[in-house]
PyMOL Python script that loads the backbone (N, CA, C, O; Angstrom):
from pymol import cmd

cmd.read_pdbstr("""\
ATOM      1  N   UNK A   1      16.282 -60.031 -31.523  1.00  0.00           N
ATOM      2  CA  UNK A   1      16.289 -60.040 -33.190  1.00  0.00           C
ATOM      3  C   UNK A   1      14.844 -59.398 -33.695  1.00  0.00           C
ATOM      4  O   UNK A   1      14.557 -58.486 -34.471  1.00  0.00           O
ATOM      5  N   UNK A   2      13.926 -60.496 -32.720  1.00  0.00           N
ATOM      6  CA  UNK A   2      12.589 -60.390 -33.499  1.00  0.00           C
ATOM      7  C   UNK A   2      12.373 -58.811 -33.113  1.00  0.00           C
ATOM      8  O   UNK A   2      11.657 -58.346 -33.999  1.00  0.00           O
ATOM      9  N   UNK A   3      12.661 -57.910 -32.262  1.00  0.00           N
ATOM     10  CA  UNK A   3      11.972 -56.954 -32.028  1.00  0.00           C
ATOM     11  C   UNK A   3      12.231 -55.645 -33.148  1.00  0.00           C
ATOM     12  O   UNK A   3      11.537 -54.669 -33.435  1.00  0.00           O
ATOM     13  N   UNK A   4      13.474 -56.090 -33.592  1.00  0.00           N
ATOM     14  CA  UNK A   4      14.051 -55.486 -34.977  1.00  0.00           C
ATOM     15  C   UNK A   4      13.078 -55.236 -35.948  1.00  0.00           C
ATOM     16  O   UNK A   4      12.539 -54.201 -36.342  1.00  0.00           O
ATOM     17  N   UNK A   5      12.971 -56.462 -36.256  1.00  0.00           N
ATOM     18  CA  UNK A   5      11.908 -57.003 -37.334  1.00  0.00           C
ATOM     19  C   UNK A   5      10.528 -56.232 -37.039  1.00  0.00           C
ATOM     20  O   UNK A   5      10.090 -55.339 -37.765  1.00  0.00           O
ATOM     21  N   UNK A   6      10.053 -56.592 -36.144  1.00  0.00           N
ATOM     22  CA  UNK A   6       8.983 -56.052 -35.754  1.00  0.00           C
ATOM     23  C   UNK A   6       8.934 -54.342 -36.264  1.00  0.00           C
ATOM     24  O   UNK A   6       8.167 -53.738 -37.014  1.00  0.00           O
ATOM     25  N   UNK A   7      10.026 -53.957 -35.542  1.00  0.00           N
ATOM     26  CA  UNK A   7      10.336 -52.156 -36.154  1.00  0.00           C
ATOM     27  C   UNK A   7      10.296 -52.146 -37.323  1.00  0.00           C
ATOM     28  O   UNK A   7       9.179 -51.792 -37.700  1.00  0.00           O
ATOM     29  N   UNK A   8      11.084 -52.399 -38.266  1.00  0.00           N
ATOM     30  CA  UNK A   8      11.231 -52.479 -39.556  1.00  0.00           C
ATOM     31  C   UNK A   8       9.777 -52.852 -40.796  1.00  0.00           C
ATOM     32  O   UNK A   8       9.569 -52.448 -41.940  1.00  0.00           O
ATOM     33  N   UNK A   9       9.159 -53.608 -40.062  1.00  0.00           N
ATOM     34  CA  UNK A   9       7.876 -53.994 -40.827  1.00  0.00           C
ATOM     35  C   UNK A   9       6.682 -52.143 -40.689  1.00  0.00           C
ATOM     36  O   UNK A   9       5.935 -51.475 -41.405  1.00  0.00           O
ATOM     37  N   UNK A  10       7.343 -52.126 -39.060  1.00  0.00           N
ATOM     38  CA  UNK A  10       6.234 -50.711 -38.996  1.00  0.00           C
ATOM     39  C   UNK A  10       6.611 -50.087 -39.320  1.00  0.00           C
ATOM     40  O   UNK A  10       5.704 -49.551 -39.957  1.00  0.00           O
ATOM     41  N   UNK A  11       7.643 -49.404 -39.497  1.00  0.00           N
ATOM     42  CA  UNK A  11       8.070 -48.383 -40.422  1.00  0.00           C
ATOM     43  C   UNK A  11       8.128 -48.563 -41.950  1.00  0.00           C
ATOM     44  O   UNK A  11       8.165 -47.551 -42.650  1.00  0.00           O
ATOM     45  N   UNK A  12       8.138 -49.789 -42.517  1.00  0.00           N
ATOM     46  CA  UNK A  12       7.835 -50.059 -44.068  1.00  0.00           C
ATOM     47  C   UNK A  12       6.274 -49.751 -44.123  1.00  0.00           C
ATOM     48  O   UNK A  12       5.829 -49.379 -45.209  1.00  0.00           O
ATOM     49  N   UNK A  13       5.286 -49.891 -42.894  1.00  0.00           N
ATOM     50  CA  UNK A  13       4.003 -50.071 -43.551  1.00  0.00           C
ATOM     51  C   UNK A  13       3.734 -48.666 -43.425  1.00  0.00           C
ATOM     52  O   UNK A  13       2.664 -48.386 -43.966  1.00  0.00           O
ATOM     53  N   UNK A  14       4.448 -47.452 -42.788  1.00  0.00           N
ATOM     54  CA  UNK A  14       4.244 -46.469 -42.611  1.00  0.00           C
ATOM     55  C   UNK A  14       4.467 -45.541 -43.632  1.00  0.00           C
ATOM     56  O   UNK A  14       3.925 -44.495 -43.987  1.00  0.00           O
ATOM     57  N   UNK A  15       5.633 -46.370 -44.091  1.00  0.00           N
ATOM     58  CA  UNK A  15       6.131 -45.541 -45.759  1.00  0.00           C
ATOM     59  C   UNK A  15       4.905 -45.938 -46.488  1.00  0.00           C
ATOM     60  O   UNK A  15       4.466 -44.902 -46.988  1.00  0.00           O
ATOM     61  N   UNK A  16       4.227 -46.822 -46.756  1.00  0.00           N
ATOM     62  CA  UNK A  16       3.364 -47.527 -47.579  1.00  0.00           C
ATOM     63  C   UNK A  16       2.242 -46.196 -47.804  1.00  0.00           C
ATOM     64  O   UNK A  16       1.803 -45.405 -48.639  1.00  0.00           O
ATOM     65  N   UNK A  17       2.143 -46.714 -46.061  1.00  0.00           N
ATOM     66  CA  UNK A  17       1.115 -45.358 -45.812  1.00  0.00           C
ATOM     67  C   UNK A  17       0.881 -44.122 -46.355  1.00  0.00           C
ATOM     68  O   UNK A  17      -0.157 -43.708 -46.873  1.00  0.00           O
ATOM     69  N   UNK A  18       1.981 -43.539 -46.187  1.00  0.00           N
ATOM     70  CA  UNK A  18       2.563 -41.957 -46.079  1.00  0.00           C
ATOM     71  C   UNK A  18       2.428 -41.724 -47.818  1.00  0.00           C
ATOM     72  O   UNK A  18       1.981 -40.686 -48.305  1.00  0.00           O
ATOM     73  N   UNK A  19       2.855 -42.775 -48.540  1.00  0.00           N
ATOM     74  CA  UNK A  19       2.467 -42.850 -50.252  1.00  0.00           C
ATOM     75  C   UNK A  19       0.733 -42.828 -50.474  1.00  0.00           C
ATOM     76  O   UNK A  19       0.296 -42.377 -51.533  1.00  0.00           O
ATOM     77  N   UNK A  20      -0.065 -43.260 -49.581  1.00  0.00           N
ATOM     78  CA  UNK A  20      -1.213 -43.202 -50.027  1.00  0.00           C
ATOM     79  C   UNK A  20      -2.135 -43.767 -51.239  1.00  0.00           C
ATOM     80  O   UNK A  20      -3.186 -43.434 -51.785  1.00  0.00           O
ATOM     81  N   UNK A  21      -0.903 -45.092 -51.399  1.00  0.00           N
ATOM     82  CA  UNK A  21      -1.407 -46.092 -52.625  1.00  0.00           C
ATOM     83  C   UNK A  21      -0.973 -45.631 -54.055  1.00  0.00           C
ATOM     84  O   UNK A  21      -1.333 -46.007 -55.170  1.00  0.00           O
ATOM     85  N   UNK A  22       0.060 -44.545 -53.580  1.00  0.00           N
ATOM     86  CA  UNK A  22       1.074 -43.994 -54.908  1.00  0.00           C
ATOM     87  C   UNK A  22       2.454 -44.555 -54.727  1.00  0.00           C
ATOM     88  O   UNK A  22       3.489 -43.889 -54.710  1.00  0.00           O
ATOM     89  N   UNK A  23       2.322 -46.193 -54.558  1.00  0.00           N
ATOM     90  CA  UNK A  23       3.985 -46.639 -54.208  1.00  0.00           C
ATOM     91  C   UNK A  23       3.512 -47.866 -55.252  1.00  0.00           C
ATOM     92  O   UNK A  23       2.360 -48.294 -55.328  1.00  0.00           O
ATOM     93  N   UNK A  24       4.917 -48.442 -56.217  1.00  0.00           N
ATOM     94  CA  UNK A  24       4.593 -49.700 -56.760  1.00  0.00           C
ATOM     95  C   UNK A  24       5.977 -49.976 -56.957  1.00  0.00           C
ATOM     96  O   UNK A  24       6.950 -49.303 -56.619  1.00  0.00           O
ATOM     97  N   UNK A  25       5.906 -51.326 -57.696  1.00  0.00           N
ATOM     98  CA  UNK A  25       7.305 -52.078 -57.798  1.00  0.00           C
ATOM     99  C   UNK A  25       7.824 -52.171 -59.461  1.00  0.00           C
ATOM    100  O   UNK A  25       6.987 -52.139 -60.363  1.00  0.00           O
ATOM    101  N   UNK A  26       8.668 -52.238 -59.622  1.00  0.00           N
ATOM    102  CA  UNK A  26       9.162 -52.283 -61.445  1.00  0.00           C
ATOM    103  C   UNK A  26      10.616 -53.435 -61.205  1.00  0.00           C
ATOM    104  O   UNK A  26      11.330 -53.587 -60.214  1.00  0.00           O
ATOM    105  N   UNK A  27      10.646 -54.037 -62.423  1.00  0.00           N
ATOM    106  CA  UNK A  27      11.954 -54.515 -62.320  1.00  0.00           C
ATOM    107  C   UNK A  27      11.580 -55.864 -61.297  1.00  0.00           C
ATOM    108  O   UNK A  27      12.719 -56.067 -60.876  1.00  0.00           O
ATOM    109  N   UNK A  28      10.896 -56.707 -60.760  1.00  0.00           N
ATOM    110  CA  UNK A  28      10.841 -57.751 -59.886  1.00  0.00           C
ATOM    111  C   UNK A  28      11.555 -57.554 -58.623  1.00  0.00           C
ATOM    112  O   UNK A  28      12.355 -58.286 -58.041  1.00  0.00           O
ATOM    113  N   UNK A  29      11.007 -56.211 -58.282  1.00  0.00           N
ATOM    114  CA  UNK A  29      11.457 -55.908 -56.666  1.00  0.00           C
ATOM    115  C   UNK A  29      12.852 -55.246 -56.918  1.00  0.00           C
ATOM    116  O   UNK A  29      13.584 -55.476 -55.955  1.00  0.00           O
ATOM    117  N   UNK A  30      13.427 -54.553 -57.818  1.00  0.00           N
ATOM    118  CA  UNK A  30      14.833 -53.993 -57.939  1.00  0.00           C
ATOM    119  C   UNK A  30      14.512 -52.736 -57.975  1.00  0.00           C
ATOM    120  O   UNK A  30      15.527 -52.050 -58.095  1.00  0.00           O
ATOM    121  N   UNK A  31      13.323 -51.975 -57.912  1.00  0.00           N
ATOM    122  CA  UNK A  31      13.141 -50.542 -57.996  1.00  0.00           C
ATOM    123  C   UNK A  31      12.081 -50.049 -57.254  1.00  0.00           C
ATOM    124  O   UNK A  31      11.140 -50.629 -57.796  1.00  0.00           O
ATOM    125  N   UNK A  32      11.671 -49.461 -56.498  1.00  0.00           N
ATOM    126  CA  UNK A  32      10.363 -49.018 -55.894  1.00  0.00           C
ATOM    127  C   UNK A  32      10.307 -47.283 -56.549  1.00  0.00           C
ATOM    128  O   UNK A  32      11.159 -46.394 -56.520  1.00  0.00           O
ATOM    129  N   UNK A  33       9.242 -47.311 -56.981  1.00  0.00           N
ATOM    130  CA  UNK A  33       8.782 -45.776 -57.381  1.00  0.00           C
ATOM    131  C   UNK A  33       7.448 -45.505 -56.677  1.00  0.00           C
ATOM    132  O   UNK A  33       6.561 -46.321 -56.425  1.00  0.00           O
ATOM    133  N   UNK A  34       7.498 -43.826 -56.338  1.00  0.00           N
ATOM    134  CA  UNK A  34       6.076 -43.330 -55.698  1.00  0.00           C
ATOM    135  C   UNK A  34       5.728 -42.061 -57.170  1.00  0.00           C
ATOM    136  O   UNK A  34       6.298 -41.339 -57.988  1.00  0.00           O
ATOM    137  N   UNK A  35       4.704 -42.400 -56.807  1.00  0.00           N
ATOM    138  CA  UNK A  35       4.014 -41.526 -57.616  1.00  0.00           C
ATOM    139  C   UNK A  35       4.288 -39.510 -57.354  1.00  0.00           C
ATOM    140  O   UNK A  35       4.353 -39.141 -56.181  1.00  0.00           O
ATOM    141  N   UNK A  36       4.369 -38.825 -58.062  1.00  0.00           N
ATOM    142  CA  UNK A  36       4.628 -37.403 -57.532  1.00  0.00           C
ATOM    143  C   UNK A  36       3.535 -36.491 -58.222  1.00  0.00           C
ATOM    144  O   UNK A  36       3.555 -36.078 -59.381  1.00  0.00           O
ATOM    145  N   UNK A  37       2.794 -36.320 -57.469  1.00  0.00           N
ATOM    146  CA  UNK A  37       1.636 -35.606 -57.619  1.00  0.00           C
ATOM    147  C   UNK A  37       2.242 -34.238 -58.533  1.00  0.00           C
ATOM    148  O   UNK A  37       2.002 -34.317 -59.738  1.00  0.00           O
ATOM    149  N   UNK A  38       2.829 -33.276 -58.180  1.00  0.00           N
ATOM    150  CA  UNK A  38       3.684 -32.010 -58.578  1.00  0.00           C
ATOM    151  C   UNK A  38       3.896 -32.304 -59.997  1.00  0.00           C
ATOM    152  O   UNK A  38       3.061 -31.697 -60.668  1.00  0.00           O
ATOM    153  N   UNK A  39       4.751 -33.052 -60.755  1.00  0.00           N
ATOM    154  CA  UNK A  39       5.080 -33.727 -61.532  1.00  0.00           C
ATOM    155  C   UNK A  39       4.302 -34.560 -62.334  1.00  0.00           C
ATOM    156  O   UNK A  39       4.493 -34.568 -63.550  1.00  0.00           O
ATOM    157  N   UNK A  40       3.333 -35.358 -61.746  1.00  0.00           N
ATOM    158  CA  UNK A  40       2.248 -36.329 -62.349  1.00  0.00           C
ATOM    159  C   UNK A  40       3.116 -36.825 -63.199  1.00  0.00           C
ATOM    160  O   UNK A  40       3.161 -36.693 -64.423  1.00  0.00           O
ATOM    161  N   UNK A  41       4.141 -37.688 -62.132  1.00  0.00           N
ATOM    162  CA  UNK A  41       5.116 -38.766 -62.909  1.00  0.00           C
ATOM    163  C   UNK A  41       5.365 -39.668 -61.708  1.00  0.00           C
ATOM    164  O   UNK A  41       5.092 -39.317 -60.560  1.00  0.00           O
ATOM    165  N   UNK A  42       5.899 -40.853 -62.026  1.00  0.00           N
ATOM    166  CA  UNK A  42       6.770 -41.748 -61.445  1.00  0.00           C
ATOM    167  C   UNK A  42       7.805 -41.542 -61.025  1.00  0.00           C
ATOM    168  O   UNK A  42       8.661 -41.358 -61.891  1.00  0.00           O
ATOM    169  N   UNK A  43       8.298 -41.458 -59.477  1.00  0.00           N
ATOM    170  CA  UNK A  43       9.734 -40.890 -59.307  1.00  0.00           C
ATOM    171  C   UNK A  43      10.285 -42.080 -58.643  1.00  0.00           C
ATOM    172  O   UNK A  43       9.652 -42.603 -57.727  1.00  0.00           O
ATOM    173  N   UNK A  44      11.468 -42.568 -59.052  1.00  0.00           N
ATOM    174  CA  UNK A  44      12.575 -43.755 -58.306  1.00  0.00           C
ATOM    175  C   UNK A  44      12.896 -43.305 -57.052  1.00  0.00           C
ATOM    176  O   UNK A  44      12.691 -43.857 -55.971  1.00  0.00           O
ATOM    177  N   UNK A  45      13.498 -42.089 -57.330  1.00  0.00           N
ATOM    178  CA  UNK A  45      14.669 -40.998 -56.272  1.00  0.00           C
ATOM    179  C   UNK A  45      13.636 -40.770 -54.775  1.00  0.00           C
ATOM    180  O   UNK A  45      13.991 -40.855 -53.599  1.00  0.00           O
ATOM    181  N   UNK A  46      12.214 -40.447 -55.365  1.00  0.00           N
ATOM    182  CA  UNK A  46      11.154 -39.750 -54.104  1.00  0.00           C
ATOM    183  C   UNK A  46      11.079 -40.980 -53.328  1.00  0.00           C
ATOM    184  O   UNK A  46      10.979 -40.719 -52.129  1.00  0.00           O
ATOM    185  N   UNK A  47      11.090 -42.165 -53.569  1.00  0.00           N
ATOM    186  CA  UNK A  47      11.001 -42.944 -52.305  1.00  0.00           C
ATOM    187  C   UNK A  47      11.846 -43.375 -51.372  1.00  0.00           C
ATOM    188  O   UNK A  47      11.518 -43.964 -50.342  1.00  0.00           O
ATOM    189  N   UNK A  48      13.443 -42.966 -51.865  1.00  0.00           N
ATOM    190  CA  UNK A  48      14.269 -43.129 -50.891  1.00  0.00           C
ATOM    191  C   UNK A  48      14.446 -41.833 -50.186  1.00  0.00           C
ATOM    192  O   UNK A  48      15.402 -41.737 -49.417  1.00  0.00           O
ATOM    193  N   UNK A  49      13.698 -40.893 -50.341  1.00  0.00           N
ATOM    194  CA  UNK A  49      13.565 -39.736 -49.294  1.00  0.00           C
ATOM    195  C   UNK A  49      12.607 -40.137 -48.372  1.00  0.00           C
ATOM    196  O   UNK A  49      12.688 -40.275 -47.151  1.00  0.00           O
ATOM    197  N   UNK A  50      11.860 -40.270 -49.003  1.00  0.00           N
ATOM    198  CA  UNK A  50      10.245 -40.924 -47.589  1.00  0.00           C
ATOM    199  C   UNK A  50      11.031 -41.836 -46.835  1.00  0.00           C
ATOM    200  O   UNK A  50      11.082 -41.550 -45.639  1.00  0.00           O
ATOM    201  N   UNK A  51      11.857 -43.173 -47.292  1.00  0.00           N
ATOM    202  CA  UNK A  51      12.384 -44.128 -46.434  1.00  0.00           C
ATOM    203  C   UNK A  51      13.197 -43.233 -45.669  1.00  0.00           C
ATOM    204  O   UNK A  51      12.833 -42.914 -44.537  1.00  0.00           O
ATOM    205  N   UNK A  52      14.166 -42.830 -46.119  1.00  0.00           N
ATOM    206  CA  UNK A  52      14.898 -42.041 -45.257  1.00  0.00           C
ATOM    207  C   UNK A  52      14.211 -40.890 -43.717  1.00  0.00           C
ATOM    208  O   UNK A  52      14.463 -40.729 -42.523  1.00  0.00           O
ATOM    209  N   UNK A  53      13.441 -40.453 -44.562  1.00  0.00           N
ATOM    210  CA  UNK A  53      12.805 -39.667 -43.446  1.00  0.00           C
ATOM    211  C   UNK A  53      11.942 -40.423 -42.110  1.00  0.00           C
ATOM    212  O   UNK A  53      11.995 -40.223 -40.897  1.00  0.00           O
ATOM    213  N   UNK A  54      11.150 -41.361 -42.943  1.00  0.00           N
ATOM    214  CA  UNK A  54      10.804 -42.143 -41.892  1.00  0.00           C
ATOM    215  C   UNK A  54      11.208 -43.013 -40.726  1.00  0.00           C
ATOM    216  O   UNK A  54      10.740 -43.168 -39.598  1.00  0.00           O
ATOM    217  N   UNK A  55      12.474 -43.647 -41.528  1.00  0.00           N
ATOM    218  CA  UNK A  55      13.731 -44.002 -40.629  1.00  0.00           C
ATOM    219  C   UNK A  55      14.225 -43.137 -39.549  1.00  0.00           C
ATOM    220  O   UNK A  55      14.411 -43.544 -38.402  1.00  0.00           O
ATOM    221  N   UNK A  56      14.472 -41.712 -40.016  1.00  0.00           N
ATOM    222  CA  UNK A  56      14.832 -40.995 -38.938  1.00  0.00           C
ATOM    223  C   UNK A  56      13.726 -40.631 -37.702  1.00  0.00           C
ATOM    224  O   UNK A  56      13.921 -40.443 -36.501  1.00  0.00           O
ATOM    225  N   UNK A  57      12.521 -40.612 -38.482  1.00  0.00           N
ATOM    226  CA  UNK A  57      11.602 -40.150 -37.183  1.00  0.00           C
ATOM    227  C   UNK A  57      11.508 -41.486 -36.408  1.00  0.00           C
ATOM    228  O   UNK A  57      11.208 -41.153 -35.261  1.00  0.00           O
ATOM    229  N   UNK A  58      11.615 -42.835 -36.464  1.00  0.00           N
ATOM    230  CA  UNK A  58      11.884 -43.614 -36.147  1.00  0.00           C
ATOM    231  C   UNK A  58      13.131 -44.298 -34.990  1.00  0.00           C
ATOM    232  O   UNK A  58      13.095 -45.282 -34.251  1.00  0.00           O
ATOM    233  N   UNK A  59      14.154 -43.292 -35.248  1.00  0.00           N
ATOM    234  CA  UNK A  59      15.222 -43.375 -34.833  1.00  0.00           C
ATOM    235  C   UNK A  59      16.089 -44.403 -34.961  1.00  0.00           C
ATOM    236  O   UNK A  59      16.530 -44.808 -33.885  1.00  0.00           O
ATOM    237  N   UNK A  60      16.586 -45.113 -36.205  1.00  0.00           N
ATOM    238  CA  UNK A  60      16.761 -45.583 -37.268  1.00  0.00           C
ATOM    239  C   UNK A  60      17.980 -45.153 -38.046  1.00  0.00           C
ATOM    240  O   UNK A  60      17.912 -44.114 -38.702  1.00  0.00           O
ATOM    241  N   UNK A  61      19.531 -46.150 -38.020  1.00  0.00           N
ATOM    242  CA  UNK A  61      20.815 -45.688 -38.043  1.00  0.00           C
ATOM    243  C   UNK A  61      20.418 -45.727 -39.637  1.00  0.00           C
ATOM    244  O   UNK A  61      19.504 -46.309 -40.222  1.00  0.00           O
ATOM    245  N   UNK A  62      21.299 -45.014 -40.026  1.00  0.00           N
ATOM    246  CA  UNK A  62      21.266 -44.995 -41.984  1.00  0.00           C
ATOM    247  C   UNK A  62      21.499 -46.298 -42.603  1.00  0.00           C
ATOM    248  O   UNK A  62      20.865 -46.432 -43.649  1.00  0.00           O
ATOM    249  N   UNK A  63      22.287 -47.391 -42.238  1.00  0.00           N
ATOM    250  CA  UNK A  63      22.523 -48.850 -42.470  1.00  0.00           C
ATOM    251  C   UNK A  63      21.068 -49.368 -42.414  1.00  0.00           C
ATOM    252  O   UNK A  63      20.659 -50.072 -43.338  1.00  0.00           O
ATOM    253  N   UNK A  64      20.381 -49.097 -41.519  1.00  0.00           N
ATOM    254  CA  UNK A  64      18.972 -49.799 -41.546  1.00  0.00           C
ATOM    255  C   UNK A  64      17.833 -49.554 -42.365  1.00  0.00           C
ATOM    256  O   UNK A  64      16.728 -50.069 -42.198  1.00  0.00           O
ATOM    257  N   UNK A  65      18.233 -48.530 -43.497  1.00  0.00           N
ATOM    258  CA  UNK A  65      17.265 -48.276 -44.677  1.00  0.00           C
ATOM    259  C   UNK A  65      17.037 -49.603 -45.595  1.00  0.00           C
ATOM    260  O   UNK A  65      16.000 -49.998 -46.129  1.00  0.00           O
ATOM    261  N   UNK A  66      18.219 -50.103 -45.602  1.00  0.00           N
ATOM    262  CA  UNK A  66      18.281 -51.573 -46.804  1.00  0.00           C
ATOM    263  C   UNK A  66      17.064 -52.327 -46.031  1.00  0.00           C
ATOM    264  O   UNK A  66      16.021 -52.655 -46.597  1.00  0.00           O
ATOM    265  N   UNK A  67      17.289 -52.506 -44.939  1.00  0.00           N
ATOM    266  CA  UNK A  67      16.229 -53.913 -44.115  1.00  0.00           C
ATOM    267  C   UNK A  67      14.892 -53.241 -43.672  1.00  0.00           C
ATOM    268  O   UNK A  67      14.248 -53.923 -42.875  1.00  0.00           O
ATOM    269  N   UNK A  68      14.103 -51.526 -44.179  1.00  0.00           N
ATOM    270  CA  UNK A  68      12.973 -51.301 -44.062  1.00  0.00           C
ATOM    271  C   UNK A  68      12.681 -51.468 -45.506  1.00  0.00           C
ATOM    272  O   UNK A  68      11.567 -51.913 -45.779  1.00  0.00           O
ATOM    273  N   UNK A  69      13.676 -51.123 -46.696  1.00  0.00           N
ATOM    274  CA  UNK A  69      13.162 -51.225 -47.764  1.00  0.00           C
ATOM    275  C   UNK A  69      13.101 -52.568 -48.305  1.00  0.00           C
ATOM    276  O   UNK A  69      12.736 -52.553 -49.481  1.00  0.00           O
ATOM    277  N   UNK A  70      13.386 -53.982 -47.740  1.00  0.00           N
ATOM    278  CA  UNK A  70      13.533 -55.189 -47.875  1.00  0.00           C
ATOM    279  C   UNK A  70      12.009 -55.382 -47.352  1.00  0.00           C
ATOM    280  O   UNK A  70      11.456 -56.324 -47.921  1.00  0.00           O
ATOM    281  N   UNK A  71      11.316 -54.803 -46.536  1.00  0.00           N
ATOM    282  CA  UNK A  71       9.808 -55.075 -45.745  1.00  0.00           C
ATOM    283  C   UNK A  71       9.171 -54.654 -46.346  1.00  0.00           C
ATOM    284  O   UNK A  71       8.045 -55.152 -46.369  1.00  0.00           O
ATOM    285  N   UNK A  72       9.537 -53.105 -47.493  1.00  0.00           N
ATOM    286  CA  UNK A  72       8.516 -52.420 -48.298  1.00  0.00           C
ATOM    287  C   UNK A  72       8.362 -53.560 -49.725  1.00  0.00           C
ATOM    288  O   UNK A  72       7.401 -53.557 -50.495  1.00  0.00           O
ATOM    289  N   UNK A  73       9.433 -54.386 -49.805  1.00  0.00           N
ATOM    290  CA  UNK A  73       9.172 -54.880 -51.183  1.00  0.00           C
ATOM    291  C   UNK A  73       8.301 -55.869 -50.799  1.00  0.00           C
ATOM    292  O   UNK A  73       7.413 -56.109 -51.617  1.00  0.00           O
ATOM    293  N   UNK A  74       8.305 -56.689 -49.501  1.00  0.00           N
ATOM    294  CA  UNK A  74       7.798 -57.909 -49.607  1.00  0.00           C
ATOM    295  C   UNK A  74       6.309 -57.973 -49.573  1.00  0.00           C
ATOM    296  O   UNK A  74       5.594 -58.877 -50.006  1.00  0.00           O
ATOM    297  N   UNK A  75       5.811 -56.375 -48.729  1.00  0.00           N
ATOM    298  CA  UNK A  75       4.936 -56.160 -48.836  1.00  0.00           C
ATOM    299  C   UNK A  75       3.805 -55.783 -49.677  1.00  0.00           C
ATOM    300  O   UNK A  75       2.581 -55.912 -49.632  1.00  0.00           O
ATOM    301  N   UNK A  76       4.842 -55.167 -50.618  1.00  0.00           N
ATOM    302  CA  UNK A  76       4.263 -54.692 -51.864  1.00  0.00           C
ATOM    303  C   UNK A  76       4.273 -56.074 -52.985  1.00  0.00           C
ATOM    304  O   UNK A  76       3.472 -55.973 -53.914  1.00  0.00           O
ATOM    305  N   UNK A  77       5.060 -57.231 -52.942  1.00  0.00           N
ATOM    306  CA  UNK A  77       4.800 -58.061 -53.585  1.00  0.00           C
ATOM    307  C   UNK A  77       3.738 -59.208 -53.182  1.00  0.00           C
ATOM    308  O   UNK A  77       3.359 -60.079 -53.965  1.00  0.00           O
ATOM    309  N   UNK A  78       3.269 -59.064 -51.703  1.00  0.00           N
ATOM    310  CA  UNK A  78       2.268 -59.666 -51.320  1.00  0.00           C
ATOM    311  C   UNK A  78       0.958 -59.229 -51.532  1.00  0.00           C
ATOM    312  O   UNK A  78      -0.022 -59.968 -51.430  1.00  0.00           O
ATOM    313  N   UNK A  79       0.905 -57.682 -51.916  1.00  0.00           N
ATOM    314  CA  UNK A  79      -0.746 -57.399 -52.080  1.00  0.00           C
ATOM    315  C   UNK A  79      -0.995 -58.096 -53.371  1.00  0.00           C
ATOM    316  O   UNK A  79       0.020 -58.043 -54.065  1.00  0.00           O
ATOM    317  N   UNK A  80      -2.221 -58.891 -54.090  1.00  0.00           N
ATOM    318  CA  UNK A  80      -2.830 -58.754 -55.482  1.00  0.00           C
ATOM    319  C   UNK A  80      -2.639 -57.226 -56.096  1.00  0.00           C
ATOM    320  O   UNK A  80      -2.777 -56.152 -55.510  1.00  0.00           O
ATOM    321  N   UNK A  81      -2.335 -57.444 -57.240  1.00  0.00           N
ATOM    322  CA  UNK A  81      -2.802 -56.573 -58.006  1.00  0.00           C
ATOM    323  C   UNK A  81      -4.104 -56.037 -58.299  1.00  0.00           C
ATOM    324  O   UNK A  81      -4.940 -56.832 -58.730  1.00  0.00           O
ATOM    325  N   UNK A  82      -4.489 -54.597 -58.114  1.00  0.00           N
ATOM    326  CA  UNK A  82      -6.144 -54.649 -58.211  1.00  0.00           C
ATOM    327  C   UNK A  82      -6.055 -53.993 -59.658  1.00  0.00           C
ATOM    328  O   UNK A  82      -7.083 -53.765 -60.297  1.00  0.00           O
TER     329      UNK A  82
END
""", "prot")
cmd.dss("prot")
cmd.show_as("cartoon", "prot")
cmd.util.cbc("prot")
cmd.orient("prot")
């Protein structure tokens, strides 16, 4: 079980790194938003696509996306606001 947790955390960190700091949490961890440079706005749906793509690259199943999302939220909440 610990191996899966390490994999989920690794994929979560890849998602955060891929967003180049343009990722934030709203509504106390319920909504993750990514900055879309093409539209110059924060997008709720774009982060789901990024998570799904990174999970496919890591050969994870569809139901494991929720686990990766949880680790993304934990990582973003643990970072101090700048």
